[in-house]
N, C-alpha and C positions, 0 to 999 in steps of 0.2 A: 504494499500500499504506500503510495507516494504521499509525502507530507509537504504540502505547500499551500499557503494562504497569504492573503494581503496582510501587510504588517498591521498589527493591532494598535489601537490608541493607547496612550500612556497609562490610563487607569485600567486597562484590560487585565483580566485574570484567566489563565488557562488552567483547567482542572483535568487531570488524567487519572482514570480509574483503570488500573492494570490487574488482570486476574491472576490468581495463584494457580500453580500447576502441581500435579503429582508426577513424579518421575517413576514409571512402572518397571523400569529395568533396562539394563544394557544387553545387547545381543551377542557381542563378541569383545570382551573387555581388552584383549591384547592382540587382536588382529590375527587369530589363528586361521581364519579363512581369507585373510589378505587385507581386510579393512577393519580398523579399530572402532570399538564402541558400537555405534548404532543404538538408538534409543526408542522406547515406547513411552508415551506420556499422555496424561489427560488434564485438560484445563477444567477447573472447578469454579463453581459460583459461590465463593466464600473464602475468607482469609486473604483477600486481595489488598493491594496498596493504592492509596489515594494521595496525590500531592496537588498543590496549587502553586502556580508560578506567576510572577508579575515583574515588570521593570522596576529597577531600584537604583539608588545612587551608588550603591556598592553591593557586591554579592552578599546575600544573607541566607542562612540555613537554619530553620526553626522547626519546632513541632515535636511530634511523638517519635523520637528516634534516639538511639544510643550514640555515644561519642564515636565509636567505630563507624557507625552508619553515617554520621555527620562527615567524618573524614573521607569516606568513600564518595559522598556526594560532592565534597570539595574537589576531589580528583576528577570526577566526571565533569564538573564545570570548567576546570582548568583545560581539559581536553576539548570540550566544546568551544570554549573561547578561542583556543588556538586554531581549531579547524574552521570555525564559522564566523564568530563575531565577538568583539571585546565588550559589548554592551553588558553592564552588570544586571543581574536578575536576583530576585528573592524566591527561595524555594521553601514552602511550608509542607511538612509531611503531616497529613491528617491522620493517616493510619498506615501501618505496615505489619506484616506478621513478625513474630520473634525470629531473629536471624538463625540460620543454620538448624532448621527444624524439618527440612524436606519440602517446603512449599515454594521454593524458588524465589525467595524475597530479594536476593542480591540482583538478579537479572530484572525482576519487576521494577525495583527501585531505579536502577540505572536507566532502563529504557523509558520509564515514566519521566524522569528528569530530562533525558535527551529529547523525547517527543515534545514536551512542554517548551523546552528551550527553542527548538526550530520553529514551532508554531508561533510562539511569541515574537520571534525576531525575523519571521518571513524568510526562512531558508528551506530548501528542498532536501529531504533525506528519507530513506526508507528505514524501518526498524532494523533490518539486516545491516545496513550501512552504519547505523548508530551502534549496533551491538559490536561490530568489528572495532570501531573507534574507542568504545568504552570497555573493551576486553571481556566481552561476555559470550558464552556459547562455544568455548574452545572444545570441549568434549561432546556436549549435547546441545542440539538445537531446539529442544522441546520448549524451553522457556521463550525463546525468541519467536519460534513459529506459533506458539500458543498466544503470545501477545498480539500477533497479527490476525489469527483466524479462530482460535478456540478449537474445541473438538478433541477426539481421540487421534493421536498423532504417532507417526513412525518416521524417524529420520535415518539417514544413511551413514552417519558418522562422518568425521572429518577426513578429507582426502590428504594423503601424504604430501607434505610440502606446500599445501595451500593454507598458510597461516592467515591469509587475509580473507577467507571465505568461511561461511557456516556450513554445518552439515546440511545436505539437501533434504527437502521434504519428499518422502517416498509415498506416504499415504495419509490422508485425512478422512476419517470416518466420523460423521455426526454421532454423538453420544445419544442413546435412547432417552427421550424426554422423561419417561416414567422411572428410569433407574435412579437410584440414590447411592451416595457414598457416605459411609460411617468413617469419620476421622477419629483416631485415638492417638493422643499425644502424651508424652511424659515431659511435664514441665520442669522436672529436675535435671534434664539432660539436654545436650545439644549434639548434633551430628558432626562427624569429622569434617574439617575444613582447613584451608590454608596449607601450611607446611606439613601438618600431621596427615592431611589427606594425600598429599604427594608422596610422602614416605610410605604410607600404607599401600598405595597402589604399586609402588616400586617393589614392595616386599612380597607381593603375591606371586604364587606359582603360575606358570603358563596355563592359560584356560584351554581345556581340551577341545580340539576341533569338533569332535562328535557332539559335545554339548552345545557348542555354538550353532551347529547345524540343527540340533534339536530345538533350541530356542527360536531360531528363525522359523522353523516349521510350526511351532506353536502359535507364533504371531500371525503367520500367513494362513493357516488352516483352522485355527480355533478362535483366537482372540478377535481378529478383524471380522471374520464371518459371523461370529456370535454377535458382535455389535451391529453389523449390518442388518441382521435379521431379528435383532432384539431378542435373541435367545440366550438367556443367562447361563444355561448349563455348560455349553462348550466354552463360553467366554470365561466363566468362573474357573472351570477346570484348567484351561490353558494358562490363565494369568497366575493362578496359585502355583502351578508346576513351575512356571518361569520364575516366579519370586522365590520358591524354595530352592531352585537350582542356583540362582545368582546369589541368594542369601548364604547358602552353604559355601560358595566360593569366597564371599567376603567375610565369612565368620572369623577367620584368624585375625583380621584387622579390627572388626567391630564388636568382637565378643560373643557372637552367635548369629543365627539366621536373622534375628532382630537385634537392633542395638539396645532396646529396652526389654528385659524379661517380662515386665508388667504389661507392656503393650502386646507382646506376644501372647501372654496369658489371656488377655481380653479377646484378641482376634481368633485364637484357637477355640475359645468358647463360642464365639459367633459361628464359626465354620462348623461346629458340631451340631448346631441347631437349625441352620438354614443354608441354602445354596448361595455361596458368596465367594468372590475372588478376593483373596486376602494377600497382604504383603506390606512392605515398607517402602515409603517414598525416599529415593535417594539414600543417604546415610542415616535417615531418621532424624529424631526419634519418632516422627509421625508415622503411624501405620494406618491402613485403610481396609475396609471391607466393602466391596461393590455388590449391591443387591438389586433385585428386579423391580421393587415397588416401595412406596411409602410405608405400607404395612410391614414388609420385610425389614425396612430400616428401623421401624419402631421395635420390632423383635430383636434385631441386632443390637440396638442401643440398650435394650433391657439386659441382654445377655452379657454384653461388655460391662455394664454397670454392676451386675451381680458378681461377675468374676473379679472385679477390682474394688469391691466394696471396702471401705476403710483405707483407700489409697488416694488421698486428696491431690496427689501430684499427677494423677491420670485424668485427662480431660477428653470427653467424647462429644462430638457434634455430628450432625447430619447435614450434608450439602447435596446440591444437584451438580450434574455436569454442566459445562458452559460451552455452547456452540458458537460463540462469537468472541472476538478479541477485545482489546482495550477500548475504552470509551474516552473521547476527548471533547471537552466542552469549553466554549468561550463566553464568559459572562458578560463582557461589555457589549458584544454583538447582539446578544439576546436583549439587553436593556435598550439598545438603540432600536431594535425592531419593535418593542412595546411602545417606545415613544412615538415612532412613526405611525403606529396603528391608532393612537388616541386622536 
């Protein structure tokens, strides 16, 4: 999606709502079949990021964010200024998920800032171009692709030697409207990130070629067809198998198939009671159970709650899938239209 509009008036505010995503698994973590990673992911309607941007006398960064997030936004703004425009802007973070919990908050935040910046200052850039500039999507393109279009996504992993491009979109399947996603998160933990993540990936044994082929088969012949036909049985079976396989591979680094034993306890209880595709998003600690209806989601929520009773650090919520990308609004333009209508 090309981002280009007339430069906004000085009092304009650009608001960007960027959706969260679940990373459902890698297909080939170390290129046993010739191409590394390859990802499956789902954009969800909950846990997203909202920012507001306006022109200012100097760069400002305010709102609901940590000091580390503030520093990352400052780096984003420095790169945007260098690439496009020195004009100062003020960024206010209205909401963003807790960092390093498996919801893709880093990419959401960076792209939201980038899109708001170019919209505010009348420059042309696609989310993919902004992602490369802001150093997002190096291993997985799910966050960037989801920002653009939403839905259930498969990317092809990064091409060797192409450090200035994102993993290509291979498939986008609309997520069934009636399906629901139970999110289970451990608020006492964060997932691997930064240098610890890089060391962890480097320490892993080679991923067997036969397992990579098996994961690709699960995606092509169970997960995507199940979503296309709104048939939860093959979808759940294929996704749970994929997650179990990739979780066992990452277990030496993250301490088990799931990063949080309590999240795993909740999701195993859900799977014992209803048809659900269960797993962990990225490095966790957020886990998920995808079910076929609101009724099944209520049953899953009850099962997870029973399994984690007395564990206040475990949070459970139900969300829908999201078949659209980020939303961008321009407050000053709306106010002008209302004035003309009077």
